[in-house]
C-alpha positions as CSV (number, residue, x, y, z in Angstrom):
1,X,33.9,-22.0,10.5
2,X,33.4,-19.6,13.5
3,X,31.2,-16.7,12.5
4,X,32.8,-13.3,13.3
5,X,31.4,-11.4,16.2
6,X,29.3,-8.3,15.6
7,X,31.0,-5.0,15.9
8,X,29.5,-2.3,18.2
9,X,30.7,1.3,18.3
10,X,30.1,3.2,21.5
11,X,30.1,7.0,21.1
12,X,30.0,9.0,24.4
13,X,32.1,11.8,25.8
14,X,32.1,10.3,29.3
15,X,35.0,8.0,29.8
16,X,33.3,6.1,32.6
17,X,30.2,5.3,30.5
18,X,32.4,4.1,27.6
19,X,34.5,1.9,29.9
20,X,31.3,0.5,31.6
21,X,29.6,-0.3,28.3
22,X,32.8,-1.9,26.9
23,X,33.1,-4.1,30.0
24,X,29.4,-5.2,29.7
25,X,29.4,-5.9,26.0
26,X,32.9,-7.3,25.3
27,X,32.0,-10.9,26.1
28,X,29.4,-10.9,23.3
29,X,30.6,-8.3,20.8
30,X,33.6,-6.7,19.2
31,X,33.5,-3.3,21.0
32,X,35.0,0.0,19.7
33,X,34.7,3.4,21.3
34,X,34.8,7.1,20.3
35,X,34.6,10.2,22.5
36,X,32.6,12.4,20.1
37,X,30.8,12.5,16.8
38,X,33.8,13.6,14.8
39,X,35.9,10.7,16.0
40,X,33.0,8.3,15.3
41,X,32.6,9.5,11.7
42,X,36.3,8.9,11.1
43,X,36.1,5.4,12.4
44,X,33.0,4.3,10.4
45,X,34.9,3.4,7.3
46,X,37.8,1.8,9.2
47,X,35.9,-0.6,11.5
48,X,32.5,-0.9,9.6
49,X,30.4,-1.3,12.8
50,X,27.2,-3.4,12.8
51,X,25.5,-1.1,15.4
52,X,26.2,2.3,17.0
53,X,25.4,3.4,20.5
54,X,25.3,7.2,20.2
55,X,25.0,9.7,23.0
56,X,23.0,12.8,22.3
57,X,24.8,15.5,24.3
58,X,28.5,15.6,23.3
59,X,31.0,18.4,22.6
60,X,32.3,19.2,19.1
61,X,29.7,17.2,17.2
62,X,26.6,16.1,19.1
63,X,24.6,12.9,18.5
64,X,21.9,14.5,16.4
65,X,24.4,16.1,14.0
66,X,26.4,12.9,13.9
67,X,23.3,10.9,13.0
68,X,22.3,13.4,10.4
69,X,25.7,13.2,8.7
70,X,25.5,9.4,8.7
71,X,22.2,9.4,6.9
72,X,23.4,12.1,4.5
73,X,26.2,9.8,3.6
74,X,23.7,7.0,3.1
75,X,25.2,5.0,6.0
76,X,22.3,2.7,7.1
77,X,24.0,1.3,10.2
78,X,21.4,0.9,13.0
79,X,21.8,3.6,15.7
80,X,20.5,3.4,19.3
81,X,20.5,6.8,21.0
82,X,21.5,7.2,24.6
83,X,19.7,10.2,26.1
84,X,19.2,12.0,29.4
85,X,15.7,12.2,30.8
86,X,15.4,15.9,29.9
87,X,16.2,15.4,26.2
88,X,13.1,13.6,24.9
89,X,12.4,16.2,22.2
90,X,15.9,15.7,20.9
91,X,15.3,12.0,20.9
92,X,12.3,12.5,18.7
93,X,14.5,14.3,16.2
94,X,16.8,11.4,16.3
95,X,14.0,9.0,15.5
96,X,13.1,11.2,12.5
97,X,16.7,10.8,11.3
98,X,16.4,7.0,11.4
99,X,17.5,6.0,14.9
100,X,16.0,2.6,15.6
101,X,15.4,3.3,19.3
102,X,16.6,5.2,22.3
103,X,17.3,4.6,25.9
104,X,17.1,7.1,28.7
105,X,20.0,7.2,31.2
106,X,20.5,5.5,33.5
107,X,19.4,2.2,31.8
108,X,19.3,-1.4,32.9
109,X,22.0,-3.7,31.6
110,X,19.6,-6.4,30.5
111,X,17.4,-4.0,28.7
112,X,20.4,-2.6,26.7
113,X,21.7,-6.1,25.9
114,X,18.3,-7.3,24.7
115,X,17.8,-4.2,22.6
116,X,21.2,-4.6,20.9
117,X,20.7,-8.3,20.2
118,X,17.2,-7.8,19.0
119,X,18.2,-4.9,16.6
120,X,21.1,-7.0,15.2
121,X,18.8,-10.0,14.7
122,X,16.2,-8.0,12.9
123,X,18.8,-6.4,10.7
124,X,20.2,-9.8,9.7
125,X,16.9,-11.4,9.1
126,X,15.7,-8.6,6.9
127,X,18.9,-8.1,4.9
128,X,18.0,-10.6,2.2
129,X,14.4,-9.3,1.9
130,X,15.6,-5.7,1.6
131,X,18.1,-6.7,-1.1
132,X,15.4,-8.5,-3.1
133,X,13.0,-5.6,-2.8
134,X,15.6,-2.9,-3.6
135,X,15.0,-3.0,-7.3
136,X,11.3,-3.4,-6.8
137,X,10.7,-0.2,-5.0
138,X,13.5,2.1,-6.2
139,X,13.6,3.3,-8.9
140,X,11.8,0.4,-10.6
141,X,9.9,0.7,-13.9
142,X,8.5,4.1,-14.7
143,X,4.9,4.6,-13.7
144,X,2.4,7.2,-14.9
145,X,2.2,9.4,-11.8
146,X,4.9,8.7,-9.3
147,X,4.5,5.1,-8.3
148,X,0.9,5.0,-9.6
149,X,-0.2,3.4,-12.9
150,X,-3.2,4.4,-15.0
151,X,-4.2,6.3,-18.1
152,X,-7.9,5.9,-17.9
153,X,-10.0,9.1,-17.7
154,X,-11.0,8.3,-14.1
155,X,-7.3,8.0,-13.1
156,X,-6.2,11.1,-14.9
157,X,-8.9,13.0,-12.9
158,X,-7.5,11.4,-9.7
159,X,-3.9,12.4,-10.5
160,X,-5.0,16.0,-11.1
161,X,-6.9,16.1,-7.8
162,X,-4.0,14.7,-5.9
163,X,-1.7,17.4,-7.3
164,X,-4.2,20.1,-6.3
165,X,-4.7,18.6,-2.8
166,X,-1.0,18.2,-2.1
167,X,-0.4,22.0,-2.4
168,X,-2.9,22.7,0.4
169,X,-1.9,21.8,4.0
170,X,-5.3,20.5,5.0
171,X,-6.8,17.3,6.2
172,X,-7.7,14.6,3.6
173,X,-10.0,11.6,3.8
174,X,-9.3,8.9,1.3
175,X,-12.1,6.4,0.7
176,X,-12.1,3.2,-1.4
177,X,-12.4,-0.5,-1.3
178,X,-9.6,-2.6,0.2
179,X,-6.7,-2.9,-2.2
180,X,-7.3,0.2,-4.2
181,X,-4.1,1.9,-3.1
182,X,-5.1,4.3,-0.4
183,X,-1.7,4.4,1.2
184,X,0.0,4.9,-2.2
185,X,-2.2,8.0,-2.7
186,X,-1.4,9.3,0.8
187,X,2.4,9.0,0.1
188,X,2.0,10.7,-3.2
189,X,0.2,13.6,-1.6
190,X,3.0,13.8,1.0
191,X,5.7,13.6,-1.7
192,X,4.2,16.5,-3.7
193,X,3.5,18.7,-0.7
194,X,5.7,21.3,1.0
195,X,6.2,18.7,3.8
196,X,7.9,16.2,1.5
197,X,11.2,16.6,3.4
198,X,9.5,15.8,6.7
199,X,8.6,12.3,8.0
200,X,5.7,10.3,6.6
201,X,4.4,8.2,9.5
202,X,1.7,5.5,8.7
203,X,-0.3,3.6,11.2
204,X,-3.0,1.0,10.5
205,X,-5.7,1.5,13.1
206,X,-7.2,-1.9,12.4
207,X,-3.9,-3.8,13.0
208,X,-3.3,-2.6,16.6
209,X,-5.3,-4.0,19.6
210,X,-7.7,-1.4,21.1
211,X,-5.8,-1.5,24.4
212,X,-2.6,-0.3,22.7
213,X,-3.8,2.1,20.0
214,X,-3.8,5.1,22.3
215,X,-0.2,4.4,23.3
216,X,0.8,3.9,19.7
217,X,-0.7,7.2,18.6
218,X,0.2,9.4,21.5
219,X,3.0,7.5,23.3
220,X,3.3,6.9,27.1
221,X,5.4,7.8,30.0
222,X,7.5,5.3,32.0
223,X,5.3,3.6,34.6
224,X,2.0,4.8,33.0
225,X,0.7,1.2,33.0
226,X,2.0,-2.3,33.5
227,X,5.1,-3.1,31.3
228,X,5.6,0.5,30.5
229,X,9.2,0.3,31.6
230,X,10.4,3.2,29.4
231,X,9.0,6.4,27.9
232,X,7.6,5.8,24.3
233,X,7.2,8.3,21.6
234,X,3.9,8.0,19.7
235,X,3.3,8.2,16.0
236,X,1.7,11.7,16.4
237,X,4.9,13.0,17.9
238,X,7.2,11.2,15.4
239,X,5.2,12.8,12.5
240,X,6.0,16.4,13.7
241,X,6.8,18.5,10.7
242,X,5.5,15.9,8.3
243,X,2.4,13.8,7.6
244,X,0.5,11.3,9.7
245,X,-1.4,8.7,7.8
246,X,-4.2,7.0,9.7
247,X,-5.3,3.9,7.7
248,X,-8.7,2.4,8.5
249,X,-9.6,5.2,10.9
250,X,-13.1,3.8,11.1
251,X,-11.7,1.1,13.5
252,X,-10.8,3.6,16.2
253,X,-12.8,3.2,19.4
254,X,-15.0,6.1,20.6
255,X,-12.8,7.1,23.5
256,X,-9.8,7.3,21.2
257,X,-11.9,9.2,18.6
258,X,-12.5,11.9,21.3
259,X,-8.7,12.3,21.8
260,X,-8.1,12.3,18.1
261,X,-10.6,15.0,17.7
262,X,-8.8,17.2,20.2
263,X,-5.5,16.5,18.4
264,X,-6.9,17.6,15.1
265,X,-8.4,20.7,16.6
266,X,-5.5,21.9,18.7
267,X,-2.5,20.0,17.2
268,X,-1.6,18.9,20.7
269,X,-2.1,15.7,22.8
270,X,-1.2,14.1,26.1
271,X,1.1,11.1,26.3
272,X,-0.5,8.3,28.4
273,X,0.6,9.1,32.0
274,X,1.6,12.8,31.3
275,X,-0.3,15.8,32.5
276,X,1.4,18.4,30.2
277,X,0.3,18.7,26.6
278,X,2.7,18.2,23.7
279,X,2.4,20.6,20.7
280,X,3.2,19.4,17.2
281,X,2.8,20.5,13.6
282,X,1.3,17.5,11.6
283,X,-0.8,17.1,8.5
284,X,-3.4,14.3,8.8
285,X,-4.4,12.1,6.0
286,X,-7.0,9.5,6.9
287,X,-8.3,6.5,5.0
288,X,-11.1,4.0,5.3
289,X,-12.8,1.2,3.3
290,X,-16.0,1.7,5.4
291,X,-19.0,4.0,5.0
292,X,-18.3,6.4,7.9
293,X,-21.7,8.0,7.5
294,X,-23.4,4.6,8.1
295,X,-21.1,4.2,11.2
296,X,-22.3,7.6,12.4
297,X,-25.9,6.4,12.2
298,X,-24.9,3.3,14.1
299,X,-23.3,5.5,16.8
300,X,-19.9,3.8,16.1
301,X,-18.2,6.9,14.7
302,X,-18.3,10.5,15.9
303,X,-20.0,12.9,13.5
304,X,-17.8,15.9,14.6
305,X,-14.6,13.8,13.9
306,X,-16.0,12.9,10.5
307,X,-16.4,16.5,9.6
308,X,-13.0,17.3,10.9
309,X,-11.2,14.7,8.8
310,X,-13.4,15.0,5.7
311,X,-12.2,18.5,4.8
312,X,-11.1,17.2,1.4
313,X,-12.4,13.9,0.2
314,X,-10.7,11.6,-2.4
315,X,-12.7,8.5,-3.5
316,X,-10.5,5.9,-5.2
317,X,-12.1,3.8,-8.0
318,X,-12.3,0.0,-7.8
319,X,-10.2,-1.8,-10.4
320,X,-13.3,-3.1,-12.1
321,X,-14.3,0.6,-12.8
322,X,-11.0,1.3,-14.7
323,X,-10.5,-2.0,-16.5
324,X,-8.7,-0.1,-19.3
325,X,-5.7,0.1,-17.0
326,X,-5.4,-3.6,-16.3
327,X,-3.0,-4.5,-19.1
328,X,-0.7,-1.7,-18.1
329,X,-0.9,-2.7,-14.5
330,X,-0.1,-6.3,-15.4
331,X,3.0,-5.2,-17.3
332,X,4.1,-2.9,-14.5
333,X,3.8,-5.6,-11.8
334,X,5.6,-8.1,-14.0
335,X,8.5,-5.7,-14.5
336,X,8.5,-4.7,-10.8
337,X,8.6,-8.3,-9.5
338,X,11.0,-9.6,-12.1
339,X,14.2,-8.9,-10.1
340,X,12.8,-11.1,-7.3
341,X,12.7,-14.1,-9.5
342,X,16.0,-14.0,-11.3
343,X,15.0,-11.4,-14.0
344,X,12.3,-13.9,-15.2
345,X,9.9,-12.6,-17.9
346,X,6.4,-13.6,-18.8
347,X,4.3,-13.0,-21.9
348,X,0.5,-13.1,-21.3
349,X,-1.5,-14.2,-24.3
350,X,-4.3,-12.0,-25.7
351,X,-6.9,-14.5,-24.6
352,X,-5.5,-14.7,-21.0
353,X,-5.3,-10.9,-20.9
354,X,-8.9,-10.6,-22.0
355,X,-10.0,-12.8,-19.1
356,X,-8.0,-10.7,-16.7
357,X,-9.8,-7.6,-18.0
358,X,-13.2,-9.2,-17.6
359,X,-12.5,-10.5,-14.1
360,X,-14.1,-8.4,-11.3
361,X,-11.0,-8.2,-9.0
362,X,-12.8,-8.0,-5.7
363,X,-9.3,-7.5,-4.1
364,X,-8.6,-4.7,-6.6
365,X,-5.0,-3.7,-7.5
366,X,-3.5,-5.7,-4.6
367,X,-5.2,-8.9,-5.8
368,X,-4.0,-8.2,-9.4
369,X,-0.4,-7.7,-8.1
370,X,-0.6,-11.0,-6.2
371,X,-1.8,-12.9,-9.2
372,X,0.9,-11.5,-11.5
373,X,3.6,-12.3,-8.9
374,X,2.2,-15.9,-8.5
375,X,2.4,-16.3,-12.3
376,X,6.1,-15.3,-12.1
377,X,6.8,-17.6,-9.2
378,X,4.9,-20.7,-10.4
379,X,5.1,-20.7,-14.2
380,X,7.7,-22.8,-15.8
381,X,7.6,-21.0,-19.1
382,X,7.5,-17.5,-20.4
383,X,4.3,-17.7,-22.4
384,X,1.2,-17.5,-20.1
385,X,-2.1,-18.8,-21.5
386,X,-5.6,-19.2,-20.2
387,X,-4.8,-22.5,-18.6
388,X,-2.1,-20.8,-16.5
389,X,-4.4,-18.3,-14.9
390,X,-5.9,-19.0,-11.4
391,X,-9.2,-20.8,-11.4
392,X,-11.1,-17.8,-10.1
393,X,-10.0,-15.8,-13.2
394,X,-10.6,-18.7,-15.6
395,X,-14.1,-19.1,-14.3
396,X,-15.0,-16.1,-16.5
397,X,-14.5,-18.2,-19.6
398,X,-17.8,-18.0,-21.6
399,X,-19.5,-21.2,-22.7
400,X,-21.3,-21.2,-26.1
401,X,-24.5,-23.1,-26.6
402,X,-23.7,-26.6,-28.0
403,X,-26.0,-26.3,-31.0
404,X,-24.6,-23.0,-32.1
405,X,-21.0,-24.2,-31.5
406,X,-21.5,-27.1,-33.9
407,X,-23.0,-24.8,-36.5
408,X,-20.1,-22.4,-36.3
409,X,-17.6,-25.3,-36.6
410,X,-19.4,-26.5,-39.8
411,X,-18.7,-23.1,-41.3
412,X,-14.9,-23.7,-40.9
413,X,-14.4,-20.6,-38.8
414,X,-11.4,-20.1,-36.5
415,X,-12.1,-20.2,-32.8
416,X,-11.6,-16.5,-32.4
417,X,-14.0,-15.6,-35.2
418,X,-16.6,-18.1,-34.0
419,X,-16.4,-16.7,-30.5
420,X,-16.7,-13.1,-31.9
421,X,-19.8,-14.0,-33.9
422,X,-21.5,-15.8,-31.0
423,X,-20.8,-13.1,-28.5
424,X,-22.0,-10.4,-30.9
425,X,-25.2,-12.1,-31.7
426,X,-26.0,-12.8,-28.0
427,X,-25.4,-9.2,-27.1
428,X,-27.4,-7.8,-30.0
429,X,-30.4,-10.0,-29.2
430,X,-30.2,-9.0,-25.5
431,X,-30.1,-5.3,-26.5
432,X,-33.0,-5.6,-28.8
433,X,-35.1,-7.5,-26.3
434,X,-34.5,-4.8,-23.7
435,X,-34.9,-1.8,-26.1
436,X,-31.2,-1.1,-25.9
437,X,-31.2,-0.4,-22.1
438,X,-27.8,-1.6,-21.3
439,X,-28.4,-2.3,-17.6
440,X,-31.3,-4.6,-18.3
441,X,-29.4,-6.3,-21.2
442,X,-26.5,-7.0,-18.8
443,X,-28.8,-8.5,-16.3
444,X,-30.4,-10.6,-18.9
445,X,-27.0,-11.9,-20.0
446,X,-25.8,-12.5,-16.5
447,X,-22.9,-10.1,-16.7
448,X,-22.1,-6.6,-15.3
449,X,-22.9,-3.5,-17.3
450,X,-19.2,-2.7,-17.3
451,X,-18.4,-6.0,-19.0
452,X,-21.3,-5.5,-21.5
453,X,-19.9,-2.0,-22.4
454,X,-16.4,-3.4,-22.8
455,X,-17.6,-6.1,-25.2
456,X,-19.7,-3.7,-27.1
457,X,-16.7,-1.5,-27.7
458,X,-14.5,-4.4,-28.6
459,X,-17.0,-5.9,-31.0
460,X,-18.1,-2.6,-32.5
461,X,-21.7,-2.9,-31.4
462,X,-23.6,0.4,-31.4
463,X,-25.3,1.5,-28.2
464,X,-28.4,2.4,-30.2
465,X,-30.3,0.8,-33.1
466,X,-29.1,2.1,-36.4
467,X,-31.0,1.1,-39.5
468,X,-32.8,-1.6,-37.5
469,X,-29.5,-3.6,-36.8
470,X,-26.5,-3.1,-34.7
471,X,-24.7,-6.2,-35.8
472,X,-21.3,-5.3,-37.4
473,X,-21.6,-6.9,-40.8
474,X,-22.1,-10.6,-39.9
475,X,-24.7,-11.3,-42.6
476,X,-28.4,-12.0,-42.3
477,X,-27.9,-15.8,-42.5
478,X,-25.4,-15.9,-39.6
479,X,-27.8,-13.7,-37.5
480,X,-30.9,-15.7,-38.3
481,X,-29.2,-19.0,-37.4
482,X,-28.8,-18.0,-33.7
483,X,-30.8,-20.1,-31.3
484,X,-30.7,-18.6,-27.9
485,X,-33.8,-19.8,-26.0
486,X,-32.6,-18.0,-22.8
487,X,-33.2,-14.6,-24.4
488,X,-36.9,-15.4,-24.8
489,X,-37.3,-17.3,-21.6
490,X,-37.7,-16.1,-18.0
491,X,-35.4,-13.1,-17.4
492,X,-35.0,-14.3,-13.8
493,X,-32.8,-17.1,-15.2
494,X,-30.0,-15.4,-17.2
495,X,-28.0,-17.5,-19.6
496,X,-24.4,-18.5,-19.2
497,X,-22.4,-16.1,-21.4
């Protein structure tokens, strides 16, 4: 079966341009034309074009107004703007309204054809992915604060700070380990701010080669350097009226830092190859997982730029520091990813969830999301147990001493009760040996203080000696039967707990 040709709608008030473009494109596409925006809007439903070539300057209804009406109608057809060389600012507005690209007249035939083919190919290859992700990102399961999940005290404080910061149109620096959700926080600040109707433009400074970062930020003029065949609008200009998010700002080179400092001070910049400055109104939110103060000492980051971006600082907690939120996050990600896997559901056992809470999650929330999605993708059953977890998470399973395990089995206890008794006795002995200094007790047990505190709360162990014993009613015989040589041995060799 022959696949139908893609339909292209040409909208231009000049008959000569419409005829020329039709002649150039008719061998590869099903071409339709309109002489202004009003006629184009009336044709949209009738012909359902796959792509629109839209002139900016037209009578009755110009290109910007036409594009705006298309987006207000939720028409997501890709639009390429055709502009004159003196209408670059208008083209910037078009990009904000969702135009995929623009060409300045006169343009080369090969360039136009390649742009159309590339745009249509990108749209087709991404259509299935967009459909799969539609339910995941909008509206999705209800979170606790916009798209963010968490009810721990540290997250409630963070949500309150985000709300306060959003109201003020000032520069923000977000710090935190990789995977803690810095861009999510930046988007939430933007969505709660007076700029919420403006663009949110994000750029990862670490993902762009140093030779291209300046062009990506500030844009360039045609002929500014080799392969600069057309004028390019940079991210700073596209963010005019909205928010520019600079992720991993610590990766900027020193020369670019100098230009970024001027941009922050004056709200103006120079495109590469342009001598006249461009003025914009942009709010800057920066983020980094590096210690910028250390980079300053190493002469790798400018101190004046640090003070300029660090007007308001927001430090994001690592997931291990808000372990109370892990069960809610697991459920949230399971619900979010479910549509991508045929509405598949999973139920995580209490033992498996406990291991997930105890795991340190060096990749933070991003790592947790990946693990949950992998469980959805790879599991053949709904009930998820310890054996179904990744090896790195299962490595946290605690091993009891063989002698004590046999003694507990002789008492006829269930596995859960035996494990509870053993962990309680180990922790109490470590606390007593270290005079209830939790940091030292955790080191002696070979676990983090966070995990120690979590287990103490779970098992009902007091953080101070009461009546000479903190063991929650296990009985003197059970306590005296514990044989843990490691707790009386060299503290430099912590036991396996």
